[in-house]
Wavefront OBJ file of the C-alpha trace (Angstrom):
o trace
v 0.103 -0.411 0.291
v 1.508 3.253 -1.008
v 1.714 5.967 1.283
v 0.655 9.375 -0.169
v 3.283 11.885 -0.712
v 2.509 15.273 0.760
v 3.276 17.824 -1.707
v 4.875 20.897 -0.434
v 4.464 24.610 -2.164
v 6.573 25.146 -4.088
v 9.363 28.576 -3.311
v 8.613 31.583 -4.333
v 10.701 32.326 -8.246
v 13.259 34.671 -7.248
v 13.911 36.955 -10.286
v 16.970 37.212 -12.539
v 17.720 41.129 -11.306
v 16.520 41.593 -7.846
v 15.074 44.654 -7.369
v 17.852 46.090 -4.858
v 19.490 46.756 -8.205
v 17.117 49.275 -9.134
v 16.312 50.756 -5.861
v 20.458 51.375 -6.604
v 20.400 52.990 -9.671
v 17.474 55.184 -8.286
v 19.423 56.403 -5.840
v 22.488 56.366 -7.896
v 20.896 59.547 -9.768
v 18.938 60.731 -6.496
v 22.407 60.991 -4.712
v 24.164 62.344 -8.560
v 21.306 65.588 -9.261
v 21.506 66.617 -5.512
v 25.310 66.636 -5.302
v 25.242 69.228 -8.677
v 22.468 71.204 -6.702
v 25.259 71.319 -3.927
v 27.614 73.056 -6.002
v 25.768 74.921 -7.971
v 26.670 78.364 -5.904
v 29.869 77.729 -6.616
v 29.833 78.788 -10.620
v 27.550 81.412 -9.262
v 29.465 83.704 -6.864
v 30.891 85.883 -9.427
v 27.918 86.412 -10.992
v 26.045 87.579 -8.122
v 28.706 89.832 -7.032
v 28.536 91.439 -10.763
v 24.411 91.959 -10.011
v 23.712 92.766 -6.859
v 27.883 94.057 -5.563
v 27.599 91.258 -2.784
v 31.143 90.598 -1.366
v 32.747 86.878 -1.427
v 32.440 87.078 2.744
v 28.362 88.302 2.308
v 27.855 85.143 0.123
v 30.153 82.750 1.841
v 27.973 83.062 4.475
v 25.118 80.982 2.562
v 27.559 78.566 0.663
v 29.298 78.269 4.626
v 25.378 77.025 5.757
v 24.817 74.796 3.152
v 28.089 73.191 4.143
v 27.058 72.930 7.711
v 23.984 72.053 7.416
v 24.801 69.446 4.485
v 26.488 67.636 6.928
v 24.363 68.199 10.655
v 20.893 67.275 8.678
v 22.791 63.533 8.129
v 21.729 61.433 10.960
v 18.745 63.314 11.731
v 17.923 62.385 7.981
v 18.856 58.039 9.284
v 16.288 58.972 11.567
v 13.956 60.597 9.364
v 13.775 57.485 7.046
v 13.952 55.066 9.811
v 10.346 56.764 10.918
v 8.590 57.834 7.471
v 9.894 55.638 4.962
v 12.738 55.693 2.488
v 10.800 56.991 -0.674
v 8.782 59.755 1.500
v 11.898 60.777 2.736
v 13.657 61.373 -0.238
v 10.591 62.865 -2.528
v 9.892 65.754 -0.071
v 13.826 66.472 0.457
v 13.663 66.446 -3.875
v 10.502 68.929 -3.880
v 12.711 71.025 -1.147
v 15.784 71.235 -3.368
v 13.484 72.329 -6.014
v 11.383 74.572 -4.607
v 14.366 76.097 -3.146
v 16.402 76.420 -5.959
v 13.850 77.784 -8.648
v 12.986 80.876 -5.348
v 16.342 81.853 -5.745
v 15.824 83.546 -9.677
v 13.427 85.736 -7.936
v 15.964 86.548 -4.656
v 17.482 90.254 -4.594
v 18.861 90.507 -0.976
v 21.573 88.805 0.618
v 19.146 88.058 3.581
v 17.033 85.869 0.826
v 20.344 83.867 -0.655
v 21.374 83.109 2.981
v 17.968 81.567 3.622
v 17.640 79.698 0.106
v 20.879 78.650 -0.399
v 22.273 78.132 3.162
v 18.999 76.922 5.235
v 16.461 75.581 2.288
v 19.101 73.818 -0.144
v 21.169 72.911 2.830
v 18.880 70.972 4.123
v 17.411 69.392 1.759
v 21.149 68.617 0.173
v 21.496 67.294 3.905
v 18.131 64.533 3.340
v 20.481 62.991 -0.218
v 23.645 63.066 0.761
v 26.069 59.953 1.706
v 23.940 58.575 4.676
v 21.137 57.998 1.213
v 23.662 55.600 0.521
v 24.671 53.902 3.545
v 21.200 53.291 4.524
v 20.194 51.896 1.502
v 23.169 49.407 1.435
v 22.190 48.704 4.707
v 18.275 47.751 3.918
v 18.580 45.761 0.852
v 22.003 43.752 0.453
v 23.495 41.634 2.740
v 26.058 40.815 -0.085
v 28.016 42.933 -2.006
v 27.219 46.572 0.673
v 30.380 47.698 0.824
v 30.459 47.543 -3.713
v 27.175 49.476 -2.973
v 28.366 51.979 -0.703
v 31.025 52.769 -2.744
v 29.379 53.426 -6.028
v 26.132 54.984 -4.324
v 29.128 57.132 -2.296
v 30.969 58.137 -6.201
v 27.636 59.226 -7.987
v 27.664 61.819 -4.792
v 31.400 62.887 -5.261
v 31.151 62.350 -8.908
v 28.128 64.762 -9.125
v 29.692 67.391 -7.460
v 33.218 67.837 -10.199
v 30.846 66.890 -13.463
v 28.350 69.660 -13.508
v 30.760 72.072 -12.481
v 31.707 73.623 -16.108
v 28.493 72.666 -17.930
v 26.845 74.763 -14.979
v 29.680 77.614 -15.585
v 29.592 76.981 -19.141
v 25.667 77.864 -18.927
v 25.772 80.785 -16.264
v 27.941 82.723 -19.050
v 26.144 81.885 -21.955
v 22.313 82.503 -20.628
v 23.020 84.349 -17.358
v 22.701 82.511 -13.572
v 18.890 82.556 -13.043
v 18.839 79.647 -16.150
v 21.627 78.139 -14.377
v 18.925 77.941 -11.365
v 15.555 76.881 -13.023
v 17.668 74.309 -15.193
v 18.703 72.849 -11.871
v 15.287 72.899 -10.193
v 13.705 71.439 -13.252
v 16.135 68.362 -13.349
v 15.494 67.754 -9.121
v 11.927 68.451 -9.867
v 11.361 65.925 -13.070
v 13.470 62.839 -10.289
v 10.296 63.036 -7.920
v 8.077 61.142 -10.466
v 10.795 58.375 -10.917
v 11.694 58.006 -7.269
v 7.902 58.137 -6.214
v 7.273 54.746 -8.146
v 10.479 52.814 -8.468
v 12.004 53.538 -4.638
v 11.063 50.889 -2.193
v 11.750 51.416 1.748
v 12.256 47.272 2.273
v 12.665 44.572 0.810
v 10.059 42.863 2.479
v 7.912 45.230 0.899
v 8.300 43.323 -1.666
v 8.741 39.680 -0.211
v 12.197 39.536 -1.100
v 15.295 38.952 1.035
v 18.642 41.065 0.911
v 20.308 40.508 -1.770
v 22.762 38.175 -1.295
v 20.501 36.277 1.772
v 17.852 34.031 1.285
v 15.735 34.732 4.676
v 13.248 37.989 4.923
v 14.072 40.497 7.067
v 11.396 41.829 9.160
v 10.639 45.170 8.879
v 11.158 46.911 12.278
v 8.228 48.603 13.538
v 9.836 52.746 14.979
v 7.930 54.982 16.942
v 10.500 56.496 18.608
v 10.900 60.263 17.734
v 13.419 61.011 14.997
v 15.236 63.496 17.306
v 15.763 62.014 20.067
v 17.116 58.291 18.089
v 19.168 61.064 16.313
v 20.662 62.456 19.576
v 20.619 59.019 21.528
v 23.037 57.944 18.989
v 25.632 60.872 19.054
v 25.620 60.073 23.208
v 26.302 56.614 22.534
v 29.212 57.357 20.296
v 31.264 60.066 22.210
v 31.523 57.177 24.568
v 33.225 55.299 21.702
v 36.694 55.005 21.333
v 36.015 53.892 17.304
v 33.602 57.035 17.077
v 36.553 59.107 17.860
v 38.657 57.847 15.585
v 36.325 57.533 12.973
v 35.631 61.448 13.441
v 38.639 62.045 13.133
v 39.419 60.233 10.642
v 36.880 61.937 8.760
v 37.539 65.172 9.952
v 40.988 65.454 8.266
v 39.120 63.210 5.313
v 36.912 66.910 4.458
v 39.604 68.739 4.871
v 41.844 67.151 2.202
v 39.173 66.817 0.213
v 36.197 69.591 -0.470
v 37.627 71.862 1.758
v 40.844 72.241 0.434
v 41.179 71.218 -2.943
v 37.457 71.075 -3.887
v 37.828 75.048 -2.639
v 40.935 76.250 -3.638
v 43.003 74.398 -6.461
v 40.918 76.634 -8.833
v 42.511 79.613 -7.573
v 45.733 77.771 -6.357
v 45.574 77.673 -10.366
v 44.904 80.615 -11.205
v 48.617 81.603 -9.396
v 50.089 79.772 -11.465
v 48.763 81.028 -14.673
v 46.448 77.975 -15.122
v 43.138 79.526 -16.876
v 39.862 79.109 -14.980
v 37.708 77.152 -16.944
v 40.947 74.552 -17.662
v 41.423 74.259 -13.655
v 37.521 73.716 -13.139
v 38.629 70.786 -15.845
v 40.854 69.304 -13.311
v 38.131 68.826 -10.748
v 35.993 67.196 -13.712
v 39.271 64.343 -14.461
v 39.115 63.974 -10.807
v 35.469 63.581 -10.533
v 35.672 61.346 -13.185
v 38.677 58.917 -11.018
v 37.068 59.365 -8.317
v 34.025 57.238 -9.590
v 36.202 54.449 -10.230
v 38.179 55.143 -7.572
v 35.759 54.921 -5.201
v 33.703 52.048 -6.531
v 36.675 49.666 -6.274
v 37.449 50.754 -2.906
v 33.903 49.483 -2.056
v 34.813 46.519 -3.987
v 38.125 45.923 -1.807
v 36.091 46.467 1.415
v 33.989 43.462 0.530
v 37.363 40.985 0.848
v 39.699 42.796 2.764
v 40.506 44.705 6.387
v 39.553 47.901 6.344
v 41.796 49.582 8.831
v 44.262 48.425 6.238
v 42.402 49.976 3.117
v 42.202 52.915 5.717
v 45.580 54.172 6.361
v 46.541 52.905 2.385
v 43.994 55.893 0.760
v 45.122 57.968 3.874
v 48.675 57.286 3.223
v 48.906 57.435 -0.979
v 46.459 60.707 -0.384
v 48.795 62.576 1.909
v 51.795 62.358 -0.060
v 50.027 63.313 -3.551
v 48.851 66.464 -1.262
v 52.788 67.029 -0.202
v 53.979 66.762 -3.928
v 50.755 69.241 -5.101
v 52.277 72.131 -4.811
v 55.545 71.097 -6.709
v 53.510 69.754 -9.480
v 53.086 73.401 -10.258
v 56.394 73.864 -11.311
v 55.883 70.290 -13.761
v 53.636 72.084 -16.067
v 50.086 71.175 -17.508
v 51.279 67.057 -17.479
v 52.155 67.187 -13.671
v 48.748 68.350 -12.589
v 47.312 65.960 -14.869
v 48.930 63.909 -13.067
v 47.571 65.154 -9.415
v 44.971 65.325 -11.057
v 44.193 61.128 -11.882
v 46.173 60.055 -8.893
v 44.469 62.162 -5.958
v 41.081 61.618 -7.966
v 41.041 58.102 -7.778
v 41.993 58.911 -4.345
v 39.144 60.973 -3.157
v 36.289 59.920 -1.463
v 37.480 56.273 -1.252
v 37.809 56.188 2.531
v 33.630 56.122 2.847
v 32.944 51.960 2.250
v 35.819 50.828 4.807
v 34.640 53.774 7.430
v 30.570 53.230 6.278
v 31.945 49.104 7.236
v 33.846 50.008 10.358
v 30.920 51.841 11.800
v 28.990 48.973 11.210
v 31.069 46.490 12.894
v 31.220 48.934 16.118
v 27.436 49.830 16.559
v 25.961 47.085 15.143
v 24.684 46.836 11.104
v 20.942 48.209 11.953
v 23.031 51.501 13.359
v 25.565 52.142 10.731
v 24.005 54.534 8.683
v 22.969 56.645 11.886
v 26.658 56.255 13.634
v 27.869 57.368 10.002
v 25.511 60.541 9.910
v 27.483 61.749 12.750
v 30.856 60.893 11.591
v 30.067 62.386 8.027
v 29.559 65.442 10.035
v 32.805 65.278 11.609
v 33.848 65.135 7.744
v 31.966 67.982 6.878
v 33.259 69.974 10.362
v 36.438 69.733 8.418
v 35.929 71.371 4.970
v 34.094 74.341 6.784
v 37.529 74.298 9.261
v 40.179 73.462 6.453
v 37.955 76.172 3.367
v 38.532 78.494 5.893
v 42.174 77.957 7.162
v 43.597 77.666 3.528
v 42.429 81.200 2.768
v 43.652 82.068 5.956
v 47.254 81.029 5.060
v 47.079 82.133 1.386
v 46.504 85.926 2.541
v 48.600 86.006 4.880
v 51.436 84.202 3.319
v 50.863 84.802 -0.522
v 50.758 81.357 -1.235
v 48.360 77.443 -0.885
v 52.192 76.157 0.381
v 52.080 75.461 3.934
v 47.965 74.630 3.309
v 48.373 71.744 1.263
v 51.313 70.311 2.669
v 49.777 70.606 6.482
v 46.988 68.985 5.208
v 49.626 66.285 3.255
v 50.890 65.661 7.127
v 47.430 65.309 8.381
v 46.336 62.137 5.937
v 49.928 60.142 7.496
v 48.440 60.865 10.827
v 44.883 59.874 9.686
v 46.075 56.857 8.249
v 48.301 56.309 12.048
v 44.734 56.877 13.498
v 42.670 54.278 11.133
v 45.187 50.968 12.552
v 43.984 51.845 16.177
v 39.834 51.074 15.051
v 38.245 48.611 16.407
v 41.420 46.889 19.250
v 38.846 47.374 21.405
v 35.776 45.006 22.125
v 34.214 46.110 24.511
v 32.157 49.581 22.901
v 29.122 50.591 23.804
v 26.168 50.076 21.280
v 22.604 50.979 20.631
v 19.833 49.453 20.988
v 18.955 47.327 18.326
v 15.700 48.605 16.045
v 12.479 46.808 17.232
v 10.756 44.452 15.338
l 1 2 3 4 5 6 7 8 9 10 11 12 13 14 15 16 17 18 19 20 21 22 23 24 25 26 27 28 29 30 31 32 33 34 35 36 37 38 39 40 41 42 43 44 45 46 47 48 49 50 51 52 53 54 55 56 57 58 59 60 61 62 63 64 65 66 67 68 69 70 71 72 73 74 75 76 77 78 79 80 81 82 83 84 85 86 87 88 89 90 91 92 93 94 95 96 97 98 99 100 101 102 103 104 105 106 107 108 109 110 111 112 113 114 115 116 117 118 119 120 121 122 123 124 125 126 127 128 129 130 131 132 133 134 135 136 137 138 139 140 141 142 143 144 145 146 147 148 149 150 151 152 153 154 155 156 157 158 159 160 161 162 163 164 165 166 167 168 169 170 171 172 173 174 175 176 177 178 179 180 181 182 183 184 185 186 187 188 189 190 191 192 193 194 195 196 197 198 199 200 201 202 203 204 205 206 207 208 209 210 211 212 213 214 215 216 217 218 219 220 221 222 223 224 225 226 227 228 229 230 231 232 233 234 235 236 237 238 239 240 241 242 243 244 245 246 247 248 249 250 251 252 253 254 255 256 257 258 259 260 261 262 263 264 265 266 267 268 269 270 271 272 273 274 275 276 277 278 279 280 281 282 283 284 285 286 287 288 289 290 291 292 293 294 295 296 297 298 299 300 301 302 303 304 305 306 307 308 309 310 311 312 313 314 315 316 317 318 319 320 321 322 323 324 325 326 327 328 329 330 331 332 333 334 335 336 337 338 339 340 341 342 343 344 345 346 347 348 349 350 351 352 353 354 355 356 357 358 359 360 361 362 363 364 365 366 367 368 369 370 371 372 373 374 375 376 377 378 379 380 381 382 383 384 385 386 387 388 389 390 391 392 393 394 395 396 397 398 399 400 401 402 403 404 405 406 407 408 409 410 411 412 413 414 415 416 417 418 419 420 421 422 423 424 425 426 427 428 429 430 431 432
């Protein structure tokens, strides 16, 4: 007598292309456009001076506020995403960016510039900063997370650099208001795409994270976003790893967008290199950064993040010490610096995110990285101001470039001490 065999239900078919990669593609575009919006004021300073008679110091107040909020909004952005959802947060931030940028075409007074470019655009761009990439990678990927962080980080940094020559040409040919309106229109057009394709978590689609076989339940979070963000900061301040990672990232910001991103073009002009040519060098750095930071993510999945950080900071330090002497090797020497330095522009992000996850738990990696990234922006703002002071006092950027290079060598040593103490405070896990 045969016993009937119970038939088990067939498992759901696994799609060839995991939806995580669709989310990555949309996030890549969001970060690219967001970075382009944030970089726009750098090409509008001279047109504003000419039309309104504003001084560079007055305009710099708005830009400095923009940079500050870009960094400080990050941890709160992560908490807002956790509370209200990825799609809602991204669409709202894109709308804020579009409205704020479009409204600048109507401004006539400095306080309006500070309000719009400083507060409105700064807050909106802070929501679509590097912490967004870290959040997407943590939510959607069990494997290849470092590669995804590298790719999304590269899109943000590349967007700041590659749009500069195009926006500068548009400002010269059609006026600065056309730049504001174009940037606003492109940002606005991205909202329907994000609303249609972004999803908060793979569990919403009945999928496991990429590289995993079990579905991770969606956490239920009711905690106030500001409270959660501040609780993360309080936990971090008690941790040696937090101070080490924040310290190295402070140096990272000081040696990248704070120094090179702000002062490379004036330094080139000091050595007889045309402004358009110098902007082209920044664009080359952006392209190289896309390659270097993506490769850094691939390496982070395979090698010790502490060793990678030590190499990145060490090589960056040597390149900055070389920079003042590259001007004497004609344009080709500077081009060599642009390629070499561009590959290492923000390759530090993927291993830093991974180390934050190891120190505070994967579910808290994006939040803690948000505070670490805030240190990055403080370093950037400090270097932007101090390098200008050095140039004013000495007539050259030599001291600023060499000092930044030496700081990078210090960061290389600091990276080796991350994760040496297993007894670190931890945030409470998210409720499920």
